[in-house]
C-alpha positions in Angstrom: 45.5 135.2 95.7 43.4 137.7 93.7 44.7 138.6 90.3 43.4 142.1 89.5 46.3 144.1 88.1 45.1 144.0 84.6 41.4 144.8 85.1 39.8 147.0 82.4 38.7 150.3 83.8 35.1 150.8 82.7 35.1 154.5 83.5 36.9 156.9 81.0 39.5 159.4 82.1 37.8 162.6 83.3 39.6 165.9 83.3 43.0 164.0 83.4 41.9 161.8 86.3 41.6 158.0 85.9 38.9 156.2 88.0 40.1 154.6 91.2 39.0 151.1 92.3 38.2 149.3 95.5 37.9 145.6 96.4 34.7 144.6 98.1 35.4 142.2 101.0 33.0 139.8 102.7 30.7 141.6 105.1 27.2 142.1 106.4 26.3 145.3 104.5 22.8 145.2 103.1 23.4 147.7 100.3 26.3 148.9 98.2 25.5 152.4 99.5 26.0 151.2 103.1 29.5 149.9 102.4 30.5 153.0 100.5 29.4 155.4 103.2 31.3 153.4 105.8 34.4 153.1 103.6 34.4 156.9 102.7 33.2 158.7 105.9 34.2 162.1 104.5 31.5 161.8 101.7 28.0 162.3 103.0 25.1 160.0 102.0 23.5 162.5 99.7 26.7 163.1 97.7 27.3 159.3 97.4 23.8 158.7 96.3 24.2 161.4 93.6 27.3 159.6 92.3 25.5 156.3 92.1 22.5 157.9 90.3 24.8 159.5 87.8 26.3 156.1 86.9 29.7 156.9 88.4 29.9 153.7 90.5 30.4 150.5 88.4 32.2 147.2 88.4 34.8 145.8 85.9 32.1 144.5 83.6 30.5 148.0 83.3 27.5 147.3 85.5 26.2 150.4 87.3 25.2 150.3 91.0 22.3 152.4 92.2 21.7 153.5 95.8 19.3 150.5 96.4 21.7 147.9 94.8 22.3 145.0 97.2 25.9 144.5 98.5 28.0 142.1 96.5 31.4 140.9 97.8 34.3 139.7 95.8 34.3 142.3 93.0 36.0 145.6 92.3 34.1 148.9 92.2 35.4 151.8 90.1 34.7 155.4 91.0 36.0 158.9 90.5 38.0 160.3 93.4 37.0 163.9 94.2 38.4 166.6 96.5 36.2 169.5 97.6 39.2 171.8 98.2 42.7 171.4 96.8 45.7 173.6 97.3 47.1 175.0 94.1 50.8 174.2 93.6 52.3 177.4 92.1 55.2 175.7 90.3 55.3 174.2 86.8 57.1 171.2 85.4 59.0 171.2 82.1 59.0 168.4 79.6 62.6 167.4 78.7 61.8 164.7 76.1 58.9 162.9 74.5 58.6 160.2 71.9 55.9 157.5 71.1 56.9 155.5 74.2 58.1 157.8 77.0 57.8 161.3 78.3 60.5 162.7 80.7 59.6 165.7 82.9 61.5 168.0 85.1 59.4 168.2 88.3 59.4 171.2 90.7 59.5 170.9 94.5 56.2 170.3 96.3 54.4 168.8 93.3 53.4 165.2 93.9 54.0 162.8 91.0 50.6 160.9 91.4 47.3 161.6 93.2 47.3 160.8 96.9 46.0 162.3 100.1 45.0 165.9 99.6 46.3 166.2 96.0 44.5 165.1 92.9 44.6 167.6 90.0 47.6 169.3 91.5 49.9 166.4 90.6 52.4 165.9 87.8 50.6 162.9 86.3 47.2 164.6 86.1 48.7 167.9 84.8 50.5 166.0 82.0 47.5 163.9 81.1 45.4 167.0 80.7 48.1 169.1 78.9 49.0 166.4 76.3 45.7 164.4 76.2 47.5 161.3 77.2 44.9 159.2 79.0 47.1 156.1 79.4 50.2 158.0 80.7 51.7 156.2 83.7 54.8 156.8 85.8 57.7 154.4 85.4 59.3 155.5 88.6 58.5 158.1 91.3 60.2 160.7 93.5 58.9 162.3 96.7 56.7 165.3 96.5 59.4 167.3 98.3 62.1 166.3 95.8 62.5 168.1 92.4 64.0 166.7 89.2 63.7 164.1 86.5 60.7 161.8 86.3 60.0 159.3 83.5 56.5 158.3 82.3 55.3 155.7 79.8 52.9 156.8 77.1 52.3 153.4 75.4 51.0 150.7 77.9 52.5 148.0 75.7 56.0 149.5 76.2 55.8 150.0 80.0 57.2 146.6 80.9 60.4 147.2 78.9 61.1 150.4 80.7 60.1 149.2 84.2 62.6 146.3 83.8 65.4 148.8 83.4 64.7 150.0 87.0 64.1 146.4 88.3 67.4 145.2 86.8 69.3 148.4 87.9 70.1 149.3 84.3 69.3 153.0 85.0 72.1 155.3 86.1 70.4 157.7 88.6 72.2 160.8 89.9 71.0 163.1 92.6 72.3 166.3 94.2 71.6 167.4 97.8 72.5 170.3 100.0 73.3 169.2 103.6 75.5 170.0 106.6 79.3 169.5 106.1 80.6 168.1 109.4 83.9 166.9 110.7 83.0 163.2 110.1 82.6 163.9 106.4 85.9 165.8 106.3 87.7 162.7 107.6 86.3 160.4 105.0 88.0 159.4 101.8 85.7 160.6 99.0 83.8 159.2 97.2 82.6 156.5 99.5 79.6 154.1 99.7 77.1 154.0 102.5 75.1 150.7 103.0 72.5 150.0 105.6 69.4 147.9 106.4 66.4 150.2 106.0 62.9 149.3 107.3 59.6 151.1 108.0 59.8 153.4 111.0 57.4 155.2 113.3 55.2 156.8 112.1 54.7 154.5 109.1 55.8 157.1 106.5 59.3 157.4 107.9 62.1 154.9 107.3 64.9 153.9 109.7 68.2 152.1 109.8 68.4 148.9 111.9 71.0 146.2 112.4 71.0 143.5 109.7 72.0 142.7 106.2 72.2 145.9 104.2 69.4 146.4 101.7 70.2 149.9 100.6 73.3 151.4 99.0 74.3 154.9 98.0 77.6 156.2 96.5 78.3 159.7 98.1 80.7 162.4 97.0 81.1 166.1 97.7 80.9 168.5 94.7 81.6 171.7 96.6 81.5 172.9 100.2 81.9 175.9 102.5 82.2 176.1 106.3 78.6 175.0 107.0 77.1 173.3 103.9 78.1 171.1 101.1 76.7 170.2 97.7 76.6 166.4 97.6 76.6 164.1 94.6 74.5 161.0 95.3 74.2 157.8 93.2 71.6 155.4 94.7 72.3 151.8 93.8 69.1 150.6 95.4 65.8 152.5 95.5 64.4 152.4 99.1 61.9 154.9 100.2 63.6 158.1 101.5 66.9 156.3 101.0 69.1 159.4 100.3 67.4 161.4 103.1 67.9 158.6 105.6 71.5 157.9 104.6 72.7 161.5 104.8 70.9 162.0 108.1 72.5 158.9 109.6 75.9 160.4 108.7 75.1 163.6 110.7 74.4 165.5 107.5 70.6 165.9 107.2 69.4 167.4 103.9 68.6 171.1 104.3 64.9 171.7 105.1 64.1 168.0 105.5 60.9 167.9 107.6 61.2 164.1 108.3 64.9 163.4 109.1 66.6 163.3 111.5 63.5 164.5 113.4 59.8 164.7 112.4 58.9 168.4 112.3 55.3 169.8 112.4 53.5 169.8 109.1 54.3 172.9 107.1 50.9 172.8 105.3 50.9 175.0 102.3 54.2 176.8 103.2 56.4 176.7 100.0 59.2 178.9 101.4 61.7 176.2 102.3 61.9 173.4 99.7 63.8 170.2 100.5 67.2 170.7 98.9 67.2 167.4 97.1 67.3 167.1 93.3 66.9 164.1 91.0 69.6 165.6 88.7 69.8 163.0 85.9 69.0 159.6 84.6 70.8 157.7 81.8 70.1 154.4 80.1 70.0 152.4 76.9 66.5 152.5 75.4 65.2 148.9 75.5 63.2 149.4 72.3 65.4 151.7 70.1 68.7 150.8 71.6 69.5 154.5 71.7 71.6 156.0 74.5 69.5 158.4 76.6 70.7 161.0 79.1 68.2 163.5 80.7 69.3 166.2 83.1 67.2 168.5 85.2 67.6 172.2 84.6 66.8 173.1 88.2 69.4 174.3 90.7 69.7 173.9 94.5 70.2 176.8 96.8 73.2 175.8 98.8 75.4 178.8 99.4 73.1 180.5 102.0 
């Protein structure tokens, strides 16, 4: 098994963006350029040659690769990811807390936590890196782009393992709120209650589904307030499966308001920001593993549920 999680990145952070890396497999490419053009078909040959000539393609030892460099398998190449056109996300995050080890932000809806797909500079991580000049900032946990609320980052790489272990050992108390349908099934339940299920990857790959089997997901569910159509739910996830809260409420006949994935996959909304998913990472609480201080961070954002 390859061990490459701790490779030193030879390229500096540029405008808040850390260089990406790619593993070079065995293959019959003659030149590095041939492999890169095949791997990244959206980048034309002239643009890729320009990157290589500017010294923007190198390996972990800092060796630059030119357009005529022969292909070499079994190594990592580092490069800067670029987007020719990126939609501006017109919402801003707030910083709730910062010390020498961690930074806690209050994320708006629609802003991704980390670069992926069609978002690079318009992500919470890159924005925070640029604003505070924190080149080594990394997320300790993540929430969906569609979800708003509390996200924690690590400032000091030497401290990261201490805070990640809190999530791995379930020593973080996470609280979410959601606006969803209030149906007869919910009225008949004794609140609060716990929903458990076996969640696996669905179709398409970015959706999750519940199937028969030993439960691997668990959420405590309560109702804070309700009217004839909608309710404001209090959700405490014990596990942390992808889309867990969205899947659990949808399976109970109470899909979260404006959810484009559950219970049915809706057409992509593109850059329509008019109907944010009504799911909020309301708070996190934990004992700091370094200072032993008790922390509680709460989002200042509110959900629109009485509509």
